[in-house]
VEXZAZA-235230 format. One record per residue: x, y, z of N, C-alpha, C, O, CB in turn. Coordinates in steps of 0.05 Angstrom, whole numbers, padded with zeros to 5 digits, always signed. Last residue first. Glycine has a CB too. Layout:
! residues N
XYZXYZXYZXYZXYZ
...
END
This chain:
! residues 114
-00403-00234-00335-00420-00210-00334-00443-00215-00316-00460-00197-00312-00431-00204-00362
-00337-00255-00348-00361-00257-00332-00377-00231-00334-00366-00209-00334-00353-00263-00302
-00296-00240-00382-00308-00267-00386-00333-00271-00369-00349-00288-00375-00287-00288-00378
-00290-00178-00418-00292-00193-00393-00305-00220-00398-00322-00223-00415-00308-00177-00372
-00244-00165-00469-00271-00171-00463-00273-00186-00437-00258-00206-00434-00285-00186-00486
-00200-00111-00488-00205-00138-00478-00234-00140-00471-00248-00121-00466-00187-00144-00453
-00151-00070-00519-00179-00078-00516-00181-00106-00506-00165-00124-00514-00194-00075-00543
-00098-00057-00531-00113-00038-00514-00142-00046-00510-00158-00031-00499-00113-00011-00526
-00078-00098-00562-00061-00087-00541-00077-00069-00522-00070-00067-00498-00039-00070-00555
-00134-00144-00567-00113-00128-00579-00096-00116-00555-00101-00123-00532-00124-00105-00597
-00161-00179-00536-00164-00182-00565-00144-00164-00580-00140-00169-00604-00193-00176-00573
-00158-00215-00475-00148-00193-00491-00152-00199-00521-00147-00221-00530-00118-00188-00485
-00209-00230-00432-00194-00241-00455-00184-00218-00472-00200-00203-00483-00213-00260-00472
-00208-00228-00361-00214-00215-00387-00197-00228-00408-00174-00236-00404-00209-00184-00386
-00231-00236-00294-00217-00246-00318-00226-00232-00343-00250-00225-00346-00221-00276-00321
-00253-00223-00246-00243-00201-00262-00227-00211-00287-00211-00196-00298-00225-00184-00246
-00268-00268-00219-00289-00249-00225-00279-00226-00243-00296-00212-00254-00299-00237-00199
-00218-00292-00212-00237-00305-00230-00259-00285-00237-00267-00284-00261-00250-00330-00217
-00194-00257-00174-00182-00262-00200-00202-00272-00220-00204-00262-00242-00158-00282-00197
-00228-00259-00129-00223-00234-00142-00212-00238-00170-00220-00224-00189-00203-00217-00125
-00224-00314-00118-00250-00302-00124-00247-00276-00139-00261-00270-00158-00266-00299-00098
-00171-00320-00105-00181-00332-00130-00208-00321-00138-00213-00318-00162-00183-00363-00126
-00171-00292-00056-00155-00282-00079-00165-00294-00105-00166-00280-00125-00126-00289-00075
-00203-00326-00027-00212-00299-00032-00197-00287-00055-00208-00272-00072-00208-00282-00006
-00171-00373-00027-00198-00373-00040-00208-00345-00045-00220-00340-00066-00217-00388-00022
-00126-00355+00002-00123-00363-00026-00150-00362-00040-00151-00353-00063-00110-00391-00028
-00152-00347+00051-00137-00325+00038-00134-00331+00009-00138-00313-00008-00109-00321+00052
-00171-00397+00062-00190-00376+00057-00177-00352+00044-00189-00338+00028-00205-00368+00083
-00123-00424+00073-00137-00430+00048-00158-00409+00042-00163-00403+00018-00151-00458+00050
-00112-00405+00124-00095-00397+00102-00108-00402+00075-00104-00387+00056-00068-00411+00103
-00153-00433+00150-00153-00404+00150-00136-00393+00128-00143-00373+00115-00144-00393+00178
-00134-00485+00142-00160-00477+00130-00163-00447+00130-00174-00436+00111-00183-00490+00147
-00087-00484+00171-00085-00487+00142-00112-00480+00129-00112-00469+00106-00078-00516+00135
-00107-00480+00224-00091-00458+00212-00090-00460+00182-00092-00439+00168-00063-00459+00223
-00158-00496+00257-00147-00506+00232-00132-00483+00218-00144-00468+00202-00169-00518+00214
-00168-00468+00305-00167-00497+00305-00153-00508+00281-00138-00527+00282-00195-00509+00308
-00131-00412+00326-00150-00423+00308-00147-00454+00307-00124-00464+00309-00148-00411+00279
-00117-00408+00397-00109-00406+00369-00132-00417+00352-00150-00431+00362-00083-00421+00363
-00152-00371+00448-00142-00396+00436-00134-00391+00407-00144-00372+00394-00163-00419+00438
-00185-00333+00470-00161-00340+00484-00150-00367+00475-00140-00383+00490-00166-00341+00514
-00227-00311+00443-00230-00339+00452-00206-00349+00468-00207-00371+00478-00234-00356+00428
-00209-00260+00432-00232-00263+00450-00236-00291+00460-00246-00296+00482-00257-00253+00436
-00165-00273+00398-00161-00257+00422-00185-00261+00442-00180-00264+00466-00158-00228+00416
-00187-00302+00356-00166-00314+00372-00163-00299+00399-00158-00312+00419-00140-00315+00357
-00224-00265+00336-00233-00292+00344-00212-00305+00363-00219-00316+00383-00239-00310+00320
-00190-00223+00320-00209-00219+00342-00219-00246+00353-00222-00249+00377-00233-00202+00333
-00163-00245+00276-00148-00236+00299-00167-00234+00324-00160-00243+00345-00136-00208+00294
-00204-00256+00239-00187-00278+00249-00172-00270+00275-00169-00286+00293-00168-00288+00228
-00222-00203+00232-00240-00224+00243-00224-00247+00254-00229-00256+00276-00259-00234+00221
-00178-00178+00209-00187-00169+00235-00205-00190+00248-00204-00195+00272-00203-00143+00233
-00176-00205+00160-00153-00206+00179-00161-00199+00207-00153-00211+00226-00131-00188+00170
-00226-00189+00138-00220-00217+00144-00197-00220+00164-00198-00237+00182-00213-00232+00117
-00219-00132+00136-00241-00144+00151-00235-00174+00158-00239-00182+00181-00267-00142+00135
-00175-00127+00102-00173-00117+00129-00195-00129+00147-00190-00136+00170-00176-00086+00130
-00197-00149+00055-00174-00161+00068-00171-00152+00097-00164-00169+00114-00148-00155+00052
-00238-00112+00046-00244-00140+00050-00221-00155+00064-00225-00171+00082-00250-00154+00024
-00210-00063+00039-00230-00066+00060-00236-00095+00067-00237-00103+00090-00256-00052+00053
-00177-00076-00007-00166-00065+00019-00185-00070+00042-00177-00082+00062-00162-00034+00016
-00215-00100-00043-00189-00112-00037-00178-00102-00011-00171-00118+00006-00170-00105-00060
-00264-00067-00038-00264-00097-00037-00236-00108-00029-00235-00124-00011-00272-00108-00063
-00249-00011-00034-00272-00024-00020-00268-00054-00017-00269-00064+00006-00298-00018-00034
-00201-00004-00065-00204+00006-00038-00226-00009-00022-00222-00017+00000-00210+00036-00038
-00209-00030-00114-00184-00034-00099-00187-00026-00070-00177-00039-00052-00162-00018-00111
-00258-00011-00132-00254-00039-00127-00230-00044-00109-00232-00060-00090-00251-00054-00153
-00246+00044-00137-00267+00035-00120-00264+00006-00112-00266-00001-00089-00294+00040-00134
-00204+00043-00175-00199+00055-00149-00220+00044-00129-00214+00036-00107-00200+00086-00150
-00231+00020-00218-00207+00007-00207-00201+00017-00179-00194+00001-00161-00183+00011-00226
-00271+00059-00228-00278+00032-00219-00255+00017-00207-00258+00001-00188-00291+00016-00241
-00235+00104-00244-00252+00105-00220-00261+00077-00211-00259+00071-00187-00276+00122-00225
-00212+00095-00294-00196+00093-00270-00213+00090-00245-00205+00076-00227-00177+00116-00268
-00250+00106-00333-00239+00079-00332-00223+00074-00306-00221+00052-00297-00221+00075-00356
-00264+00159-00323-00285+00139-00324-00275+00110-00324-00289+00092-00315-00303+00144-00348
-00215+00186-00329-00227+00183-00302-00248+00161-00302-00250+00146-00282-00239+00210-00294
-00171+00150-00374-00190+00171-00367-00203+00165-00340-00202+00142-00330-00212+00173-00389
-00137+00111-00392-00128+00126-00368-00147+00149-00361-00141+00166-00344-00100+00138-00373
-00156+00090-00438-00160+00074-00414-00148+00087-00389-00149+00075-00368-00147+00047-00418
-00142+00130-00477-00170+00126-00468-00173+00110-00443-00191+00116-00427-00185+00113-00490
-00095+00178-00474-00098+00149-00473-00125+00143-00461-00131+00151-00439-00074+00136-00456
-00084+00232-00472-00099+00222-00495-00102+00192-00495-00112+00182-00515-00086+00231-00520
-00060+00242-00422-00043+00242-00446-00057+00230-00471-00044+00220-00489-00018+00226-00441
-00085+00249-00375-00087+00222-00386-00072+00220-00413-00070+00198-00424-00116+00215-00391
-00081+00302-00362-00062+00284-00349-00063+00256-00361-00044+00241-00359-00068+00283-00320
-00119+00337-00379-00099+00329-00399-00078+00309-00388-00061+00300-00402-00084+00353-00409
-00148+00352-00334-00159+00331-00352-00138+00321-00372-00140+00299-00382-00183+00342-00367
-00134+00365-00273-00119+00369-00298-00127+00347-00318-00115+00326-00319-00088+00368-00293
-00175+00351-00237-00164+00378-00237-00149+00384-00263-00153+00406-00274-00144+00382-00213
-00184+00298-00249-00206+00316-00249-00197+00345-00249-00210+00363-00261-00224+00311-00224
-00133+00278-00243-00144+00279-00270-00169+00297-00271-00174+00309-00292-00151+00251-00280
-00129+00277-00188-00112+00295-00203-00122+00299-00231-00120+00320-00243-00083+00285-00203
-00165+00235-00178-00171+00262-00168-00154+00283-00183-00164+00304-00189-00166+00263-00138
-00136+00193-00202-00163+00200-00212-00170+00228-00203-00182+00243-00218-00184+00180-00202
-00091+00192-00169-00088+00198-00197-00115+00206-00209-00116+00225-00225-00077+00173-00212
-00115+00178-00121-00101+00204-00123-00097+00211-00152-00100+00235-00159-00074+00202-00108
-00133+00127-00135-00152+00148-00127-00140+00176-00129-00153+00195-00138-00162+00143-00099
-00085+00100-00141-00103+00103-00164-00123+00125-00159-00130+00140-00177-00117+00076-00170
-00069+00104-00088-00053+00117-00109-00069+00121-00134-00068+00141-00147-00027+00101-00115
-00107+00072-00064-00107+00100-00058-00090+00116-00077-00095+00139-00083-00097+00105-00029
-00095+00021-00085-00121+00033-00090-00121+00063-00085-00134+00078-00100-00142+00020-00072
-00042+00014-00066-00048+00014-00094-00074+00028-00100-00075+00045-00118-00049-00015-00105
-00049+00016-00009-00031+00034-00023-00038+00036-00053-00039+00058-00063-00002+00025-00019
-00086-00025-00002-00093+00002+00007-00075+00022-00008-00085+00043-00017-00089+00004+00037
-00059-00070-00021-00082-00060-00036-00090-00032-00028-00101-00017-00044-00105-00079-00034
-00020-00072+00021-00012-00070-00008-00035-00058-00024-00031-00039-00039-00004-00097-00019
-00052-00078+00067-00033-00056+00064-00026-00051+00035-00025-00028+00026-00008-00061+00081
-00080-00126+00055-00094-00101+00060-00076-00077+00056-00084-00057+00045-00106-00101+00088
-00038-00162+00053-00054-00157+00028-00069-00131+00031-00071-00115+00012-00073-00180+00022
-00025-00160+00107-00005-00152+00087-00019-00145+00061-00013-00125+00048+00015-00175+00083
-00072-00180+00129-00064-00152+00135-00042-00142+00116-00042-00119+00110-00055-00150+00164
-00072-00232+00109-00094-00214+00102-00086-00185+00108-00093-00167+00092-00119-00221+00119
-00024-00252+00131-00028-00252+00102-00050-00232+00094-00046-00216+00076-00036-00280+00092
-00033-00247+00186-00011-00232+00173-00015-00230+00143-00011-00209+00131+00015-00245+00179
-00075-00284+00191-00079-00256+00199-00058-00238+00185-00064-00217+00174-00078-00252+00230
-00051-00332+00177-00073-00321+00160-00077-00291+00166-00083-00276+00148-00098-00337+00164
-00016-00342+00219-00005-00335+00193-00026-00322+00175-00020-00304+00159+00007-00360+00180
END
């Protein structure tokens, strides 16, 4: 089950991260695409694309692949399925906690971790 969870997360984050990347690339060609909204500028979108593709997509794919390869090469199931599923939750919590922000207005927020 952990393999499926990680690979599903990888697919979702791959689509989201690459769509953000396509928007950022389009913004380089057509700078007016951000419609004057400061948080849609290339400088604000690029870190979201990078984080989404490298860490969320790549990390989820790596973890799912690791769990799959261990079972295939060992010719056995994982000893503790629930512990493997917990690592999926723990990785998700790590991403959430590291990106927490306190909103102070509709368009401004401050990160809680630096």
